[in-house]
C-alpha positions in Angstrom: 108.8 57.2 104.0 105.2 57.1 104.6 102.6 56.3 101.8 100.3 59.2 100.3 97.3 57.0 102.1 98.9 57.6 105.4 99.8 61.2 105.0 96.4 61.8 103.6 94.6 60.3 106.8 96.8 62.4 109.0 95.6 65.7 106.8 91.9 64.3 107.3 92.6 64.0 110.9 93.7 67.6 111.0 90.9 68.8 108.7 88.0 66.2 108.5 86.3 66.3 105.3 82.9 66.4 106.9 83.4 69.5 108.4 83.6 71.3 105.2 80.4 73.1 103.9 77.9 71.2 101.4 79.1 73.1 98.5 82.8 72.9 99.1 84.9 70.5 97.1 87.6 69.3 99.4 89.8 65.8 99.9 92.3 64.3 97.4 92.1 65.5 93.7 94.8 63.3 92.3 97.4 60.8 93.7 98.1 57.2 94.2 97.6 55.9 97.4 100.4 53.7 97.5 102.9 56.0 96.3 105.6 57.1 98.7 105.8 60.5 100.1 109.0 62.4 101.0 108.7 66.4 100.4 105.2 68.2 100.8 104.5 71.7 99.5 101.8 73.9 100.9 100.1 76.7 98.9 97.0 78.9 98.8 95.9 78.1 94.9 96.1 74.9 93.1 97.3 77.1 89.8 99.9 76.2 87.1 102.6 78.5 89.0 102.3 76.5 92.3 102.2 73.2 90.6 105.2 74.4 88.3 106.9 75.1 91.8 105.8 71.5 93.1 107.7 70.2 90.0 110.9 71.9 90.7 110.8 71.3 94.3 110.3 67.7 93.5 107.6 67.3 95.7 105.4 64.3 95.8 102.4 66.0 97.5 100.8 69.6 96.7 98.2 70.5 99.3 96.3 73.9 98.8 93.6 75.6 100.6 91.6 76.5 97.4 90.1 73.7 95.2 90.9 72.8 91.8 87.3 72.0 90.8 84.7 73.6 93.1 82.2 73.7 90.5 82.9 70.3 88.7 84.1 69.9 85.2 83.3 68.0 82.0 86.8 67.9 81.0 90.6 67.5 82.0 92.1 68.5 78.6 95.3 69.8 79.0 94.3 72.6 76.6 92.2 74.3 79.5 93.8 76.0 82.4 92.7 73.2 85.2 93.2 70.4 82.8 96.9 71.3 82.3 97.3 71.4 85.9 96.0 67.9 86.3 97.9 66.8 83.4 101.4 68.2 85.2 100.6 66.7 88.3 100.0 63.3 86.9 103.0 63.3 85.0 105.2 64.3 87.7 103.7 61.9 89.9 102.4 64.6 92.3 99.4 64.2 94.6 97.0 67.2 95.0 94.9 67.3 98.3 92.5 70.3 99.3 91.6 71.6 102.8 89.3 74.7 102.5 86.1 75.1 104.5 87.2 72.4 106.7 90.3 74.3 107.4 88.4 77.6 108.0 86.7 76.3 111.0 89.5 74.2 112.2 91.1 74.7 115.8 93.6 76.2 114.8 92.4 76.9 111.5 92.9 79.5 108.9 91.6 82.7 110.9 93.8 81.4 114.0 96.9 81.9 111.6 95.5 85.4 110.4 95.3 86.4 114.1 98.8 84.9 114.7 100.1 87.0 111.9 98.7 90.1 113.2 99.7 89.6 116.9 96.5 89.4 118.2 95.1 87.1 121.1 92.3 85.0 119.8 89.3 85.1 122.5 86.6 82.9 120.8 85.3 82.0 117.4 83.4 84.6 115.7 80.7 82.1 114.5 81.2 78.9 116.6 80.5 75.3 115.4 77.7 74.0 117.0 79.1 70.5 116.9 81.9 71.5 119.0 81.3 71.0 122.7 84.3 72.8 123.7 83.4 76.2 121.5 86.9 76.3 120.1 86.0 75.7 116.3 84.1 77.9 114.1 84.1 80.5 111.5 86.4 83.6 112.2 87.7 84.7 115.4 87.1 87.6 117.9 90.4 88.9 119.3 92.2 91.3 121.5 95.4 93.4 121.2 97.7 93.7 123.6 97.6 97.4 123.5 95.2 99.9 121.9 96.0 101.2 118.5 94.3 103.7 116.0 92.6 102.2 112.9 95.6 104.0 111.0 98.0 102.4 113.1 96.3 98.7 113.1 96.0 99.0 109.3 99.8 99.9 109.0 100.4 96.6 111.3 98.3 94.5 108.9 100.1 96.0 105.7 103.6 95.0 107.3 102.5 91.7 108.6 100.7 90.2 105.8 102.3 89.2 102.7 102.6 92.1 100.2 100.1 92.4 97.6 99.1 95.3 94.9 95.9 95.8 97.2 97.3 96.4 100.6 94.9 97.3 103.0 91.7 99.3 102.4 89.5 101.1 105.5 86.3 102.4 105.8 85.6 104.2 109.1 87.4 106.6 111.2 91.4 106.4 110.8 91.8 107.8 114.5 89.4 105.7 116.3 90.7 103.2 118.9 90.9 99.7 118.5 91.3 97.1 121.5 89.1 94.4 119.9 89.0 92.8 116.2 87.2 90.3 114.4 89.1 88.6 111.8 88.1 86.0 108.9 90.4 84.8 106.2 89.0 85.2 102.9 85.5 86.4 102.0 83.9 87.8 104.9 81.1 90.3 104.1 78.5 87.5 104.8 79.7 87.6 108.4 78.4 91.3 108.9 75.8 90.3 111.4 78.1 88.1 113.4 80.7 90.9 113.6 78.2 93.7 114.6 76.9 91.0 117.5 80.3 90.5 118.6 80.7 94.2 119.8 84.3 94.5 118.4 86.3 97.8 117.3 87.0 96.4 113.8 86.9 93.6 111.3 89.6 92.8 109.0 88.8 90.2 106.2 88.8 90.3 102.4 86.7 90.6 99.3 84.6 93.4 100.9 82.2 94.6 98.2 80.5 98.0 97.7 77.0 97.8 98.8 77.3 95.4 101.9 80.2 97.4 103.0 78.2 100.7 102.5 75.2 99.3 104.2 77.2 97.9 106.9 78.8 101.2 107.7 75.5 103.2 107.5 73.9 100.7 109.7 76.6 101.4 112.7 76.6 105.1 112.3 75.8 105.3 116.0 78.3 102.7 117.0 81.2 103.0 114.6 83.2 100.2 113.8 86.1 99.9 111.2 86.6 97.6 108.3 89.8 96.6 107.0 89.9 94.8 103.7 93.1 93.0 102.5 93.8 90.6 99.6 91.9 87.3 99.9 95.0 85.4 99.1 97.1 87.5 101.7 94.6 86.6 104.6 94.7 82.9 103.7 98.4 82.4 102.9 99.5 82.6 106.9 97.4 79.3 107.1 100.0 77.5 104.9 102.7 78.2 107.4 100.6 76.9 110.3 99.6 73.8 108.4 102.9 73.1 107.4 104.2 73.4 110.9 101.4 71.0 112.1 102.5 68.6 109.5 106.0 68.8 110.3 105.4 68.2 114.0 103.6 65.1 113.1 106.3 63.7 110.7 108.8 64.1 113.4 106.6 62.3 115.7 105.9 59.5 113.5 109.6 59.4 112.1 108.4 59.9 108.5 111.3 62.6 108.0 109.0 64.5 105.5 110.4 67.4 104.1 107.4 70.2 104.2 107.9 73.6 102.6 105.5 76.7 102.2 105.0 78.3 98.8 106.2 82.1 98.5 104.6 82.4 95.0 102.3 85.3 94.9 99.0 84.1 93.4 96.7 87.0 94.0 95.5 88.1 90.6 96.1 91.7 91.2 99.6 92.9 89.9 99.5 96.7 90.2 97.8 99.6 92.0 97.7 102.9 91.0 96.7 105.3 93.9 94.3 108.4 93.9 96.0 111.8 94.3 94.0 112.3 97.3 91.6 110.1 99.4 89.3 113.0 99.7 89.5 113.3 95.8 85.7 113.5 94.7 84.4 112.4 91.2 86.1 114.1 88.0 84.7 117.4 87.2 
């Protein structure tokens, strides 16, 4: 069995920490470098539910997309939500490693996995990484459909192919408009609106779209309509777990490590229910 330090070195090769944004907190959070690793669990969120799943699975390493302490802390007391996570990990000899924005821009990365889940053909990064001479790394992806769909049909595909959440898929734009090209970005994407408009695509699928940026974006494109599809943050990033697990599994086979690699099916999206309006054309209450 490999030691944790060997597995972490492999993860760092896939998603180098230096490619993370300056504000990000990636890398190994807890873990003894010399401990042996036989079972690995991938998940989006380092929350108690996924940590408990790792304990039940008898995993030695939990790899998550989201950081545990993004803004730092002054305590890891078990009486706090995140402190309890740390205590559970250490008590059960489970290491935690984070690949966040360094996985977003990787080749392949989070948005490649999202495109794959939607059966889209990746053409290029939406925001290329200037340090990549091959032009394959970067944030988001510009994609093509194998055959045109309406916005309504593409939204239905997204709702079917992405993990189910209470939110589902919200749409802004003409449901009957034709979609041939799509920009996708896993996680929060309304900071990319200028790049999306410049890409000349027919639709943009991402998560966490806020009222004012989305409203202004749609108004600015009145003469060149472009649909917005807003999925749950967790759902747009979960496909990366399957991609990342497959990458590590292949490396394990090549190195003869015999790792057992798993993907968490635990839904950690915070929203648990959705009450639809009686009609999408309903206005404000009388």
